[in-house]
N, C-alpha and C positions, 0 to 999 in steps of 0.2 A: 593603579601602580604604574610608575614611569621609571625609565632608566636612561643613563647617558654613558657613552663610552669615552674614556679618557686615555690619552697616550702620554708616555713618559720616556724621555731620552736623556742621555748624558753626553760627555765629550767623546774623545776618541776611544775610550775603553768602556767595557760593559761593567755595570755596577749592580749588585743585588739591592732589592728594595722590599719594603713591607708596606701594606696599606691597612689602616684601621679606621672603621666607621664608628662614630659615637653619636647616640641620640638618646633622649630621655625615655622614650617608650619603645625603643627597638625598631622604629619605623625605617631607619636608614641602614643600608648594607652595601658591602663592596666585595666583588669577586673578580679574579682570585685575590687572595690577601697577600701574595708575595710573587716575586718574579725577578727577572734580570733585564736591565735596560739594553736596547730599547724594548719597551713592552707596553701593554695596555690593560686596563681593568674597567669593569662596569660598576657604576654607582646607581643604586636603585632606591626609590622611595615608595613605601607601601603604607598608605594612610587608611586602609580599609576599616580598621578598628578604632580610629581616632574620632574624637568629637570635633566639632567645628572650631577653628582657631588657627593660629600661626605657630609652627614648631621649628626649633632651631637644632642643628646638628653640625658635626664636623667630620671631615675626612682627612686623616693625617698620613702623609707619605714620608717614610723615613728611608734615607739613602745613606748608609754609612760611607764616609769618605767624601761626600759632597759638601761643598762649602755652604750651600743654602738649605741643608737638611736640618730639621724636618720642614716639610711644606704642609701648611694647614689650609684646607679649603672649607669655607663656611657654607653651609647648606641650609636653606629654609624651605618649609613646606606649609602651604596654606590650604586648609580644609574648609571648603564652603558648605553651606547648608544645602544638602542634595538628597535625592531619593534614588533608589536602585530598583529597576523593573526587570523581571526575568520571567520567561525568555523574551527576546526581542522580536520573535516571529513565531507563528503557529501554523501548522499544516494539517488539514483534515482531508480524509478521502473515504469514499464509500457511501452506501445508502443510509447508514445509521452510525456516523462517526461518534465516538465517545467524547464527552466534554473534556476540556483541558483547562489548566489553571494558570493564572498570571499572579506572581507574588510581588509585593511592593514592600520595601523597607526604607528607612531614612535614618540619617545621623542627627536628626533634630526633631523636635516635636512638630508633628503635622497638625495644622488647624483644621483643614478639610482635605478629603481625598475622594475623588470620584472617578468612575470609569464609564465611558460611553462607546457603544458599538456603532460603526458606520458601514452600511452595505446596502444592497438592494432589497433587504428584508429578511435575509437568511441568517444573519449573525446577531447574537444576543450575548449580554454579559450580566452576571448577577454576583453580588448585589451592586446596585448603582453607586453606593458610597461605602467607604470602609473606615477603619481606624488607623492607629499608628503603624502597625504591621498587618497587612491584609492580604488575603488571597481572593482573587476574582475568578469566577467560573465562566468560561467562554464556551458557547454552544453554537454549532453550525447545523442548520436544519435544511436539507435539500428538497423538502416538499415543494412540488410545483416547478422545480428547476429542470431545464434540459441538460443533457450531458455536456460537460465542459469544465473549464477552470474559472473560478470566481474569486475576486479579490476584495478584501475589506480591511478595516482598521479598528483597533481598540485604542482610544485616547485616554491616557491617565493624567488627570489634573490634580495638583496639590498646592496648597498655600503654605508659605514658610520655607520654600526651597527655591534655589536659583535655576534648576534644570527642569522646570515644569513648563509645558506638558511633555510627556513621553508618549511615543507611538509604538504600538505593537502591530506589525503587519500580519494579516490573516489570509490564508489561501484555502479554498475548498475545491477539491476535485470530485466531480460527479461522474462516475464511470458509466459507460454504456455497455450492455451485454454484447459480446463478440461472438458471432456465429462462426463455426469452423467446417461443418460437414453435414450434408453434401455441399460442395462448393457452389457459390453463386454462379448460375448459368450452366451447371452440369447438365449434359444431355444424355447421359447413360446411367442414371441413378437406378439403384436396385428397387424392386417393387416392395421390399420390406426394409427400408433404410433406417439407420439410427441417426436421428437428428441430434447433432452435437454442438455445444457451445461452451465457452470458457466460464468458469465461476466468476461472478461479479461480487466484488468486495461489499460486505454488509447485507447481501441479499439473503432472505430466509426461504424464498420459493420463487418459482418461475411459472407464468402462464404461457402455455404453448399454443400458437395459432397455426393452422395448416388448412389449406384448401386450394381449389382451382381458380379462385378469383384473386385479384390483386389486393383485396382486403380479406385475408383468410379468417376463418372462423375459429373461435376458441375450442380446443379439444381436450386439454388436460392441464392440471396444476402439478408441477413437479417440485418436490422438496429440494432444498440446497443440500448437497452431499456433505458428509462430515470431513473435516480436515484430515489428511493433507490432500484430498482430491482437488484437482485443478480444472476438471471438465465435468459437464452435466450432459446427459443424453436422454432421449425419449424415442421409443420405437412404436410407430403407429401400426394400425392394422394393414393388411396387404393392400397396396395401392394399385390403381389401374395402369395397364401398360400404355406406353406412348402418350402420356398425359403430362401437361405442365402443371406443377404445383408451386404455391407460394407459402413461405413460412416465416415466422417471427416469434421471438420470445420477449416477455416483459418481466424484468427483474423486480421483485417486490420485497418491501420491508415495512410493515405497518402501513401507513398511508402514503409511503413513497413508492412510486411505480415508474420505472425507466424502460422504455422500449428499445429493442435492437433495431437495426436496419431490417428491411424485408428482403429476403433472398428468394430466388426462384431456381427450380431444377426440373428436368424432364425425365420421366422414367423410361427404362429400356423397353424395346418392343417384345422381348421374349419373356415368357412366364417361367420363373425359376422352378426347378424340381424341389419337392419337399417330401419328407418322410411322413407316411400316414400310419399310425399304429393300428394293427388289427389283431384279433384273437387268433392264436396259433390254430391252424387247421390243415387237413390233408387235401392238397389240391387235386391229386389223381390217385386212383387205386385200380391198378390193372387186373386185380383179381375179380373185379366185378364184371357185370355184363358189358358187352362191347358198347362204347359210347365215347363222347368227347373227353370224359375224365375217368373212363373205366377201361375194360379190355379193348383189344386183345392184349395178351401178355407180350412183353418185349423179349425178343430172342437175342442171343449174343450178336453184337455188331449192328443191331438195328437202332433206329431213332424214331421219335415221335415228337410233335409240337403240341404244347398245351397253351391255349389262350387264357392266361391267368385271370384277367379282369372278368371273364365270363364264368368263372368258377363260383362255387357256393361259399367262398371264403370272405366275401364282402370287400374285395379289392376294388377301388373306384375304377370306372371305365376309362378314366383319363390317365391311369397309371402307365408309366413307361419302364 
């Protein structure tokens, strides 16, 4: 579709005018169809539904009171043998991006139609050849790729048209898992931290690595949370105080595995207090014989101290 803007003027006085576009198949139009000088209107040609060939039309401008009215403009439109390819670009992201389609149509009979993918090996297109009106399925496979942005091209070739070849640009974004907490270099991490990272697009699970060496050991596989969750976390067993730990996650989907950066943190020097469940019991009974948890009886205004961890209630000796 193409259009041109035309201007119309008269002498010293303003004059009304009308515009009429005429074409055999309705491919020619003019807007607005009326106005007052000085004015302008747009003439458009839309040959999207036409077969190849040359088409003629007219634009008639009528200005009552003007000596040279009506003015007739001859318009011609030439439709060449061509094909249409949609879309002109494709974008894939994630560890398992869904395939996308390229559709091809033409205003003439295509003798041959082929599609070829160009990349470093991650891009493919099927089928390699098609018919008059075809859909090609494009697949981006991130297996073996490092995180980053990759560019490729699908080339559509056809015989019998003047605009062959056509190129569809393809982009593939391979995301890397992003760690969030504990922060890299944290020197006061809890002894029971929650290792947290962002959801990686397309991942189905994550391998978690944690240890005191720069190449931490595998400790757990964590499933990807259901949408709309945006973060994933794993809480290890109680860690040692004043110790440097390294951690990393590997996002996985089928045979695709993408590792995060390796972060480090150091635990705090203090051991946190924690609740220990015990069976309810009587710590002291002053009605009994004199002893640490027995008599003598308490009289008004008197006090006694009982060392709870030493009682028969099973309270750990480290309790505070």
